[in-house]
N, C-alpha and C positions, 0 to 999 in steps of 0.2 A: 375742960368742958363743964359748963354750969349744970345745975340740977335740971333747969328748964330745957337746955339743949339735950341732955341725956334722956329726959322724959319724951321729948319729941322723937329722938332716935329710936327709943324702945317702942313708942306708939307706931311708928312707921314699920318697924320690924314685925310687930304683931299683926298689923293689918296686911302687910305683904304676905306673911305666911297664910293668913286666913283667905286671902284672895286666891292663893294656889290650892288651898285645902279648905273649902268652905264648910265642910262637915266636921272639921277638927274640933276636939274638945280636950282640955288638959288642965291639970292642976297648976298652981303658980310655979312650983318647982319644975314641973314638966315643961312649962312654957319657957322658963329660963334655960333649962338644959337643952331642949330639942328645938324650939322655935327660934329663940334668939341666937343660940350658939350656931345653929345651921346657917343663919345669915352671916354671922361673923366669919365662919369658916369659908363660905362662898366668896365673901369679899377678900379674904386673905389669899385664897387660891388664885383669884384674878390678879391680885397685886404680885404674888409670887411668880405667876406666869409672865407678867411684864418684866420683872426684874431678871428672871432667868433668860428671857429673850435678849434683853439688853446686854447682859454679861456674856452671852454666847456670841452676839454680834461684835462685841469688843474683843473677842478672842480670849477672854478670861476662863470661860467654861467651854466644855465640849459636850455634845450630845452623844450618848451611846445607845444605839437602837433607834426605834421610831414609834410613832403613835402613842397610845396611852401608857405603854410600858417603857417609854424613853426615860433614860437615866441621865443625870448630869454629874460632871466631875470637873476638877481643875484641868485645864487644857495642858497637856504635856508639851513642854517646850523641846524643840529639836536640838 
């Protein structure tokens, strides 16, 4: 990723956070830690959800429980 692409990505993240929290105010370090990392974590959770679903559908993983407390593990072979 070039510096320009990274800058655009950071600009989008900052503006997205501010659109959700228009009264927010933070230091540079706080913006990096809370605003930017929040977006990264959100994107990672979405990606992890897709991967877990695919692995479960292929029979590699199994779900234990349901809802937000659902856990995943290797599917035990009979």
